[in-house]
C-alpha positions in Angstrom: 64.0 158.0 178.7 62.4 154.8 177.5 60.7 154.5 174.1 57.3 154.4 175.8 58.1 157.6 177.8 59.4 159.2 174.6 56.2 158.5 172.7 54.0 159.7 175.6 55.8 163.0 175.9 53.3 165.7 175.1 55.6 167.4 172.6 56.4 164.1 170.8 52.7 163.1 170.7 51.8 166.5 169.2 54.7 166.1 166.7 53.5 162.7 165.6 50.0 164.0 165.1 51.3 166.9 163.0 53.5 164.6 160.9 50.6 162.5 159.8 49.2 165.5 157.9 52.5 166.0 156.0 52.8 165.0 152.4 56.4 164.0 152.7 57.3 160.6 154.3 58.5 161.0 157.9 59.5 158.8 160.8 60.3 159.3 164.5 63.3 157.5 165.9 65.1 157.1 169.2 68.8 157.7 169.7 69.4 153.9 169.2 68.3 154.2 165.6 65.0 152.4 166.2 61.8 153.6 164.3 59.1 154.4 166.8 56.4 156.0 164.6 55.8 156.8 160.9 53.3 159.0 159.1 50.8 157.8 156.4 53.1 159.0 153.6 56.0 156.8 154.8 53.7 153.8 155.1 52.5 154.3 151.6 55.8 154.9 149.9 58.4 152.9 151.9 56.7 150.2 154.0 56.9 146.7 152.5 53.8 144.6 153.0 54.3 141.9 155.6 57.6 143.4 156.8 57.4 145.2 160.1 59.4 148.4 160.6 58.4 149.7 164.0 61.0 148.8 166.6 63.6 148.0 163.9 66.6 150.2 163.2 66.6 152.7 160.3 69.8 151.2 158.9 68.3 147.7 158.8 65.0 148.9 157.2 66.4 151.3 154.7 69.8 149.8 153.9 69.6 146.2 155.0 72.8 146.8 157.0 73.6 145.0 160.2 75.4 148.0 161.6 74.9 151.8 161.4 75.7 153.6 158.2 78.9 155.1 159.5 80.2 151.6 160.3 79.2 150.4 156.8 81.2 153.1 154.9 78.4 155.7 154.5 77.7 159.1 156.2 75.3 158.7 159.2 73.1 161.8 159.7 72.0 160.5 163.1 75.5 160.5 164.5 76.2 164.0 163.2 72.9 165.4 164.5 73.4 163.8 167.9 76.8 165.5 168.2 75.8 168.9 166.9 72.1 169.0 168.0 71.5 170.5 164.5 69.7 169.3 161.4 71.6 167.0 159.1 71.0 166.3 155.5 72.4 163.6 153.2 71.6 161.7 150.0 71.5 157.9 150.4 70.4 154.9 148.4 67.5 153.1 150.2 65.9 149.7 149.6 62.2 150.4 148.8 59.3 148.4 147.6 60.3 149.5 144.1 63.9 148.5 144.4 67.0 150.7 145.2 66.2 154.4 145.0 68.1 157.7 145.7 66.5 159.3 148.8 67.2 162.8 150.1 67.3 162.4 153.9 66.9 165.2 156.4 67.2 164.5 160.1 66.2 166.9 162.9 66.9 166.2 166.6 64.1 166.3 169.2 65.5 168.2 172.3 63.9 168.0 175.7 63.6 170.8 178.3 67.1 169.9 179.6 68.5 170.5 176.0 69.2 166.7 175.7 68.6 165.0 172.3 65.9 162.4 173.1 65.0 161.4 169.5 64.9 162.4 165.9 62.4 163.2 163.1 63.5 162.0 159.7 62.1 163.4 156.4 62.6 161.3 153.3 62.2 162.5 149.7 62.6 160.1 146.8 64.8 161.7 144.1 62.9 161.3 140.8 65.6 162.9 138.6 68.1 159.9 138.8 67.9 156.2 138.9 69.9 153.7 141.0 69.0 151.0 138.5 69.5 150.7 134.7 67.2 153.2 133.0 66.3 154.1 129.4 66.6 157.8 130.1 68.1 160.3 132.5 70.9 160.1 135.1 72.0 156.7 136.3 74.5 155.9 139.1 75.1 154.5 142.6 78.7 155.4 143.3 79.7 157.8 146.1 81.1 160.3 143.6 77.8 160.3 141.6 75.7 160.5 144.8 77.8 163.5 146.0 77.1 165.5 142.8 73.4 164.4 142.8 73.1 165.5 146.5 74.5 168.9 145.7 72.1 169.2 142.7 69.1 168.5 145.0 70.2 171.2 147.4 70.5 173.9 144.8 67.5 172.9 142.6 64.8 174.7 144.6 66.7 178.0 144.7 67.1 180.5 141.9 70.9 180.6 142.0 72.8 180.3 138.7 74.6 176.9 138.6 77.9 176.3 136.9 78.5 172.6 136.0 82.2 171.8 135.8 84.0 168.7 134.7 85.7 166.9 131.8 84.1 166.5 128.4 81.6 163.6 128.3 80.6 163.6 132.0 76.9 164.2 131.3 76.6 167.9 131.9 73.4 168.3 129.8 71.8 165.4 131.7 72.6 167.1 135.0 71.3 170.4 133.7 68.0 168.8 132.7 67.8 167.0 136.1 68.3 170.4 137.8 65.5 171.9 135.7 63.1 169.0 136.5 63.8 169.3 140.2 63.2 173.1 140.3 60.1 175.1 140.6 60.4 175.9 136.9 60.0 172.2 135.8 56.7 173.0 133.9 58.5 175.7 131.9 60.8 175.2 128.8 64.3 173.7 129.1 66.4 175.5 126.4 69.9 174.3 125.4 72.5 176.2 123.5 76.0 175.0 122.7 78.3 178.0 122.7 81.3 176.3 121.2 82.4 177.4 117.7 79.9 180.3 117.5 81.0 183.7 116.0 80.0 186.9 117.7 77.2 187.6 115.2 75.8 184.1 115.4 75.9 184.0 119.2 74.1 187.3 119.4 71.3 186.3 117.0 70.8 182.9 118.6 70.6 184.3 122.2 68.7 187.6 121.5 66.9 186.9 118.3 66.6 189.4 115.4 64.2 191.6 113.6 63.2 191.3 110.0 65.8 193.0 107.8 68.4 193.2 110.6 71.0 191.6 108.2 71.1 189.8 104.9 68.9 186.7 105.1 66.8 188.0 108.0 63.5 187.6 106.1 61.4 187.5 109.2 61.5 188.2 112.9 63.1 185.3 115.0 62.7 184.8 118.7 66.0 184.2 120.5 66.7 181.5 123.1 66.5 184.1 125.9 62.9 184.7 124.9 62.1 181.0 124.3 63.4 180.2 127.8 61.1 182.6 129.6 59.5 180.9 132.6 62.0 178.0 132.4 65.7 177.2 132.3 68.4 178.4 129.8 71.3 176.0 129.6 74.5 177.5 128.0 76.9 174.6 127.4 80.6 175.4 126.9 80.2 178.9 128.4 84.0 179.3 128.2 83.7 179.6 124.4 81.5 182.7 124.4 83.3 185.5 122.6 84.7 188.3 124.8 82.7 191.0 123.0 79.5 189.1 123.7 80.2 188.4 127.4 79.2 191.9 128.4 75.8 191.6 126.6 75.3 188.2 128.3 76.1 189.7 131.7 73.5 192.5 131.1 70.9 189.9 130.2 71.6 187.9 133.3 71.7 190.8 135.7 68.7 192.8 134.4 66.7 190.2 132.6 66.4 192.6 129.6 67.7 192.5 126.1 67.1 193.8 122.6 66.8 191.7 119.4 69.5 192.3 116.8 68.2 195.2 114.7 65.6 196.1 117.2 65.0 199.1 119.6 62.4 197.6 121.9 63.7 196.5 125.3 62.3 193.0 126.1 62.3 191.0 129.3 62.8 187.3 130.1 62.7 185.5 133.4 64.7 182.3 133.3 67.0 180.1 135.5 70.5 180.1 134.2 72.6 177.0 134.1 76.0 176.9 132.4 78.7 174.3 131.9 82.3 174.1 130.8 85.3 171.8 130.8 87.7 174.8 130.7 89.5 176.4 133.7 87.4 179.6 133.9 89.2 181.0 136.9 92.5 180.7 135.0 90.9 182.2 131.9 89.8 185.2 134.1 93.4 185.7 135.3 94.6 185.5 131.7 92.0 188.1 130.5 90.2 185.5 128.4 86.9 185.6 130.4 85.2 188.5 132.1 85.6 188.4 135.9 82.2 190.0 136.6 80.5 187.4 134.3 82.4 184.6 136.0 81.3 185.5 139.5 77.7 185.9 138.2 77.4 182.5 136.7 79.5 180.7 139.3 77.2 181.3 142.3 76.9 177.6 142.8 79.7 175.6 141.1 79.0 171.9 140.8 81.9 169.5 140.0 80.8 166.4 138.0 83.0 163.3 138.5 84.8 161.7 135.6 83.9 158.2 134.8 87.1 156.8 136.3 86.1 158.0 139.7 82.6 156.5 139.6 83.6 153.2 141.0 80.9 150.5 140.6 78.8 152.5 138.0 80.2 150.9 134.8 77.9 147.9 134.8 74.9 150.0 135.5 75.8 152.5 132.8 76.4 149.8 130.2 73.1 148.1 130.9 71.4 151.5 130.5 73.2 152.3 127.2 72.2 148.9 125.9 68.6 149.6 126.7 68.7 153.0 125.1 70.2 151.6 121.9 67.5 148.9 121.6 69.8 146.1 122.6 68.3 145.3 126.0 68.8 141.6 125.3 72.6 142.0 125.1 74.7 141.1 128.2 78.1 141.9 129.5 80.6 139.0 130.2 82.6 139.1 133.4 85.9 139.6 131.6 84.4 142.5 129.7 83.2 144.2 132.9 86.6 143.8 134.4 88.2 145.3 131.3 85.8 148.3 131.4 86.4 148.8 135.1 90.2 148.9 134.5 90.2 151.4 131.7 91.0 155.1 132.3 88.1 156.6 130.1 89.6 159.9 128.9 86.4 160.5 127.0 84.2 159.5 129.9 80.6 158.3 129.3 80.6 159.5 125.6 83.6 157.2 125.0 81.9 154.4 126.9 78.9 154.7 124.7 81.0 154.5 121.5 82.9 151.4 122.8 79.6 149.6 123.7 78.0 150.4 120.4 81.0 149.0 118.6 81.2 145.9 120.8 77.6 144.9 120.4 78.2 144.6 116.6 80.6 141.8 117.3 78.6 140.0 120.0 76.8 137.5 117.7 75.4 135.5 120.6 74.4 138.6 122.5 77.2 138.4 125.1 79.8 141.2 124.9 83.2 139.8 125.8 86.5 141.6 126.5 87.8 140.8 123.0 84.8 142.7 121.5 85.6 146.0 123.3 88.8 146.9 121.4 90.3 148.7 124.4 93.7 147.3 123.8 93.7 148.7 120.3 92.8 152.2 121.4 95.7 154.6 121.0 97.7 155.6 124.1 97.3 159.2 125.2 101.0 160.0 124.9 101.1 159.3 121.1 99.2 162.3 119.6 99.9 161.3 116.0 98.0 158.1 116.5 95.3 159.4 118.8 91.8 159.3 117.3 90.2 162.7 116.8 87.5 162.2 119.5 90.0 161.0 122.1 92.4 163.8 121.2 89.8 166.5 121.5 88.6 165.0 124.8 92.1 165.0 126.2 92.8 168.5 125.1 89.6 169.9 126.5 90.2 168.2 129.8 93.8 169.5 130.1 94.1 172.7 132.2 97.7 173.7 131.6 99.4 175.9 129.0 99.9 174.8 125.4 103.6 174.2 126.1 102.7 171.9 129.0 100.1 170.2 126.8 102.7 169.5 124.2 105.1 168.1 126.8 102.4 165.9 128.2 101.7 164.5 124.7 105.4 164.1 123.9 105.5 166.3 120.9 106.7 169.8 119.8 104.4 172.8 120.1 104.5 173.1 116.3 103.2 169.5 115.9 100.6 170.1 118.6 99.4 173.3 116.8 99.0 171.4 113.5 97.0 168.7 115.2 94.8 171.3 117.1 94.1 173.0 113.8 93.2 169.7 112.1 90.8 169.0 115.0 89.3 172.5 114.8 90.6 173.4 118.2 93.1 176.1 117.3 
């Protein structure tokens, strides 16, 4: 079927007329990747003045590629949809009039009476919760590992499923949780954060559920808990693996029924919130060891989302450094080529948190505004196998990211279990 015949087909003409009333940008393509029609929303958001798009391939317009996406190292939804005759969805970075942007692409095949795929309808949705350029706030990245996590976030955001963010310490779990909230139907509601690490049973209960006046010494007035504050929005519990066992059953009841009582109270209260949790700990192993309730684990892990460590985000270092400099008020500072090479070659056990500390230190030495490799101090940072010399932040990051037993951890650090215990106690981790 020629392009002219495809466009004149009654079902395609009706489809194009329908798409023009859609708020989301949409295009119609043939099986040779060529754009045949576009709705008003597409023209408004993605068309570049003076640059034609009709008759051009989608990969040339959106990616500035000379070949299809799958030949340029990216997933091609058209090829997959052509083979399966089923819808295909993927997150790509597109070139737009505003610069590079993350775009959620959904492709649906057009099938004729003979069940042959004769074309495609592509729906494009710009992702507002992350930036493919340096930014003063929010998530930033372009790497395949980052895009994978962002794509999964976009899929789960419209649902009501509890989300469990997994990954090493310092990978940006709170930023991902906030992005999830902003992409959800609850974005107009509150986003409430609670760090569960280091809380006693009493403190955890009073923080989550609130308390009545006189419930305990010092309770001079009624206090609303975070469950109440999060009503209509999202409750983010960071380091969920640190919740005391005795409190896990009460947390489970809150999640399952949406009901709770304040400490010292008898009235049953209700709260409607989206639950997002995060941990760097191996919860599945903790369940097997009896350190975490199995029923709570399955309740919070309906949609586990693994966040990539910085060492796997190839190509994002420069973008992240520029963003960190903007956020610290040093937008005029710049990164020398040798400094970028040194940052790219470093292992980053502390992930983005460690990168931020390194950059903040380095800019103090960059008198002319250019951060050089010598300013980074990476060569002076202690090796991970020497725990006695390891800085507290790096030691804590390494311990929290280690999923083995304490004996295995001691062996990995090259010390005795007694020495390890003493260091854990000093760092407040024992």
